[in-house]
C-alpha positions as CSV (number, residue, x, y, z in Angstrom):
1,X,139.4,121.8,77.4
2,X,137.8,118.2,77.9
3,X,137.4,117.9,81.8
4,X,138.4,114.9,83.2
5,X,135.9,111.6,82.4
6,X,134.4,110.6,85.5
7,X,135.5,107.3,87.1
8,X,132.4,107.2,89.9
9,X,130.2,103.8,88.7
10,X,126.5,104.2,87.9
11,X,124.2,103.7,90.7
12,X,120.3,103.8,90.9
13,X,118.3,105.9,93.3
14,X,118.5,104.9,96.9
15,X,114.8,106.2,98.5
16,X,114.7,105.5,102.6
17,X,111.1,106.4,104.1
18,X,108.5,105.0,106.7
19,X,105.2,103.8,106.4
20,X,102.5,106.4,106.5
21,X,103.1,110.1,108.2
22,X,100.2,109.5,110.4
23,X,101.0,108.3,113.6
24,X,100.3,110.2,117.1
25,X,103.7,109.3,118.9
26,X,105.6,110.9,116.0
27,X,103.9,114.2,116.9
28,X,105.9,116.5,118.9
29,X,109.1,113.6,118.1
30,X,109.5,114.0,114.2
31,X,106.8,116.2,114.3
32,X,107.7,119.9,115.8
33,X,105.1,120.6,118.6
34,X,102.2,122.5,117.2
35,X,102.6,121.3,113.3
36,X,99.3,121.3,111.7
37,X,98.2,117.7,111.1
38,X,97.7,118.7,107.6
39,X,101.5,119.8,107.1
40,X,102.5,116.3,108.1
41,X,102.9,115.4,104.5
42,X,105.2,118.4,103.4
43,X,107.4,118.3,107.1
44,X,108.0,114.0,106.4
45,X,108.3,114.7,102.6
46,X,111.5,116.9,103.3
47,X,113.2,114.8,105.8
48,X,112.5,111.4,104.2
49,X,112.6,110.3,100.4
50,X,110.1,108.1,100.4
51,X,106.9,107.2,102.0
52,X,104.8,104.1,101.3
53,X,101.0,104.7,101.3
54,X,99.2,102.3,103.8
55,X,95.3,103.7,103.5
56,X,95.4,102.0,100.3
57,X,95.7,98.6,101.6
58,X,92.1,99.3,103.7
59,X,90.0,101.3,100.9
60,X,89.4,103.4,98.3
61,X,91.5,106.7,97.8
62,X,90.0,109.9,95.8
63,X,92.1,110.7,92.9
64,X,91.6,114.0,94.2
65,X,93.7,112.9,97.2
66,X,96.5,111.4,95.2
67,X,96.8,114.7,93.4
68,X,96.4,116.4,96.6
69,X,99.9,114.7,97.7
70,X,101.7,114.5,94.8
71,X,101.3,119.0,95.0
72,X,102.6,119.1,98.6
73,X,105.9,116.8,98.1
74,X,109.0,117.7,96.6
75,X,110.4,117.1,93.7
76,X,112.2,113.5,93.4
77,X,109.8,112.4,96.3
78,X,108.4,109.0,95.3
79,X,105.6,107.4,96.9
80,X,105.3,103.3,97.4
81,X,101.4,102.4,97.3
82,X,100.1,99.2,99.0
83,X,97.2,97.4,96.8
84,X,94.5,96.9,98.3
85,X,93.8,94.2,100.4
86,X,90.5,93.1,98.1
87,X,92.9,91.5,95.9
88,X,95.8,89.7,98.1
89,X,93.1,88.5,101.1
90,X,91.1,86.2,98.3
91,X,91.6,82.2,98.0
92,X,91.5,82.7,94.3
93,X,94.0,85.2,92.8
94,X,93.4,84.7,89.3
95,X,90.1,86.2,90.2
96,X,90.9,89.6,91.5
97,X,91.5,91.4,88.0
98,X,88.4,93.7,87.7
99,X,89.7,94.6,91.4
100,X,92.8,95.6,90.0
101,X,92.0,97.1,87.2
102,X,89.5,99.2,89.9
103,X,92.8,100.0,91.5
104,X,95.0,100.8,88.9
105,X,92.5,103.3,87.8
106,X,90.7,105.0,90.1
107,X,93.3,107.9,91.1
108,X,96.7,105.9,92.1
109,X,98.1,107.7,88.3
110,X,97.4,111.2,89.8
111,X,101.0,110.6,91.7
112,X,102.2,111.1,88.0
113,X,106.4,110.7,88.1
114,X,105.9,110.4,92.1
115,X,104.6,107.0,91.7
116,X,107.0,104.3,92.6
117,X,106.6,100.4,93.4
118,X,103.1,99.0,94.2
119,X,103.3,96.2,97.0
120,X,100.6,93.6,97.1
121,X,101.0,92.2,100.5
122,X,99.4,88.9,101.5
123,X,98.5,87.4,104.7
124,X,100.8,85.2,106.4
125,X,98.4,82.3,106.2
126,X,98.8,82.4,102.3
127,X,100.5,79.4,100.9
128,X,102.8,79.4,97.7
129,X,100.3,77.8,94.6
130,X,102.6,78.0,91.9
131,X,99.7,78.3,89.5
132,X,97.3,80.7,90.8
133,X,100.2,83.0,91.4
134,X,101.5,83.4,87.9
135,X,97.7,83.8,87.1
136,X,97.7,86.6,89.6
137,X,101.3,87.6,88.2
138,X,99.7,87.7,84.9
139,X,97.0,90.4,85.7
140,X,99.9,93.1,87.2
141,X,100.0,95.5,84.1
142,X,104.0,96.5,83.3
143,X,102.8,99.8,81.8
144,X,99.6,101.7,82.1
145,X,98.6,105.3,80.1
146,X,102.2,105.0,78.8
147,X,103.9,104.6,82.3
148,X,105.9,102.0,84.1
149,X,104.3,100.7,86.3
150,X,106.7,98.8,88.7
151,X,105.3,95.7,91.4
152,X,106.4,94.1,94.7
153,X,104.8,91.1,96.3
154,X,105.0,91.1,100.1
155,X,104.3,87.4,100.9
156,X,104.4,86.1,104.5
157,X,104.2,82.3,104.5
158,X,107.5,80.0,104.6
159,X,106.1,77.8,101.8
160,X,107.3,81.2,99.4
161,X,110.8,80.2,100.2
162,X,111.5,78.1,97.4
163,X,113.6,78.6,94.3
164,X,110.6,78.2,92.0
165,X,109.1,81.5,93.3
166,X,112.0,83.2,92.6
167,X,112.2,82.1,89.3
168,X,108.6,82.9,88.7
169,X,109.3,86.4,90.0
170,X,111.8,86.7,87.2
171,X,110.0,85.5,84.4
172,X,107.7,88.7,85.5
173,X,109.7,90.9,86.4
174,X,108.2,91.6,90.0
175,X,110.2,92.0,93.1
176,X,109.7,90.4,96.7
177,X,110.2,92.5,99.8
178,X,112.6,92.0,101.9
179,X,111.6,91.7,105.0
180,X,113.8,92.6,108.3
181,X,111.6,90.2,110.5
182,X,111.4,87.9,113.3
183,X,107.8,86.9,112.0
184,X,107.7,86.6,108.3
185,X,110.6,84.7,105.8
186,X,113.0,86.9,104.5
187,X,113.8,86.5,100.4
188,X,116.9,88.2,99.7
189,X,116.8,87.4,95.9
190,X,116.7,90.1,93.9
191,X,113.8,89.5,91.1
192,X,113.6,92.5,89.7
193,X,114.9,95.5,88.4
194,X,114.9,97.3,91.5
195,X,114.5,95.8,95.3
196,X,112.1,96.9,98.3
197,X,113.1,96.3,101.8
198,X,111.1,96.4,104.7
199,X,112.9,97.1,107.7
200,X,110.9,95.9,111.0
201,X,113.3,95.4,114.0
202,X,114.0,99.3,115.5
203,X,114.2,99.4,119.3
204,X,113.2,101.8,121.9
205,X,116.2,101.7,123.5
206,X,118.3,102.9,120.4
207,X,118.1,106.3,119.9
208,X,117.9,106.2,116.1
209,X,116.0,102.5,116.2
210,X,119.0,100.4,114.9
211,X,122.7,100.4,116.3
212,X,125.2,102.0,114.3
213,X,126.3,98.9,113.1
214,X,122.8,97.3,111.8
215,X,122.5,100.7,109.5
216,X,125.7,100.8,108.4
217,X,125.3,97.6,107.2
218,X,121.6,98.1,105.8
219,X,123.5,101.4,104.0
220,X,126.1,99.1,102.4
221,X,123.8,96.1,101.2
222,X,121.5,99.3,99.6
223,X,124.3,100.7,98.1
224,X,125.4,97.5,96.5
225,X,122.0,96.7,95.1
226,X,122.0,100.2,93.2
227,X,125.2,99.2,91.9
228,X,123.4,96.0,89.9
229,X,125.7,93.6,92.9
230,X,124.0,91.3,96.0
231,X,124.9,91.9,98.9
232,X,127.8,88.6,99.9
233,X,125.7,88.5,103.4
234,X,122.6,88.2,102.8
235,X,121.3,84.2,102.1
236,X,120.0,83.7,99.1
237,X,117.5,80.1,97.7
238,X,117.9,80.4,94.2
239,X,121.1,81.0,91.9
240,X,121.9,84.7,90.8
241,X,119.8,86.7,88.0
242,X,121.1,85.8,84.5
243,X,121.6,89.2,83.2
244,X,121.8,91.4,86.2
245,X,121.1,95.2,85.3
246,X,123.8,97.3,85.8
247,X,122.3,99.9,88.5
248,X,119.0,99.2,90.4
249,X,116.7,101.5,91.9
250,X,116.2,100.7,96.1
251,X,113.3,101.4,98.3
252,X,114.1,100.9,101.9
253,X,111.3,101.6,104.4
254,X,111.4,101.8,107.9
255,X,107.9,99.9,109.1
256,X,107.8,98.1,112.3
257,X,109.8,96.9,115.3
258,X,109.4,100.1,117.7
259,X,107.4,102.3,114.8
260,X,107.9,105.2,117.1
261,X,111.6,105.1,115.9
262,X,110.9,104.7,112.5
263,X,111.6,108.5,111.2
264,X,115.1,108.5,113.3
265,X,115.9,105.3,111.4
266,X,115.3,106.6,108.3
267,X,116.8,110.1,109.1
268,X,120.0,107.8,109.9
269,X,120.0,105.6,107.0
270,X,119.6,108.8,104.7
271,X,122.8,111.0,106.0
272,X,125.2,107.5,105.9
273,X,124.2,106.5,102.5
274,X,124.7,110.8,101.8
275,X,128.0,110.7,103.9
276,X,128.9,107.9,101.7
277,X,128.3,109.5,98.1
278,X,130.0,112.5,99.0
């Protein structure tokens, strides 16, 4: 006899993590005392569901490093990767094509199915130049060697908080980082088939960096995004998507604020999300 059909709504994957995995204040607190440094990625990847690799922003990494990171982490784990600063920290973005190509063919695909979004982070002084920024977006390949490549831009100048920027990202299917920060503008509009949030308000006085209410708020928002909806409590600067997807993958990273609490905040959010879906 056929089983009863499930009425549970489909959702995208929600992955929660931290920026990097090498940080001295985490040793003896997040990492057990005496854990060898070479085992920190192995340990972190079994308590979190994603990590944003920061080292790629500062310099090239060897293909062997990407392959090792793939091998050290469990099935289902995903890395976000920061694009190199040599791409984004330039006056004319349209000239970045050769540098983008070198990065994308320099070993990052050794992460294989664990390669998540690539975060192209811009300096806070980089203002929105529509023509040059579109030229940059045209340089970002949506596929490479048969693999879908997801791109997200982290813009930190207030000139980007305009509907024309949102519209431009939607044309190319590129996401904007949603920054929860006192220092950078927040762009909560969904512009791609996934959402990428970097949370930067962790506080020392909270055991998990964030209050229970704040963690619940982000869990509720992440769940809404994963169901193809948009949270009602985040201000948007443009109209809704014309054809929103039915599900979205969601990436949430605990980044700065009081960084020593980032792993605790990420694990607390993962637990809330898991409890809500049981």
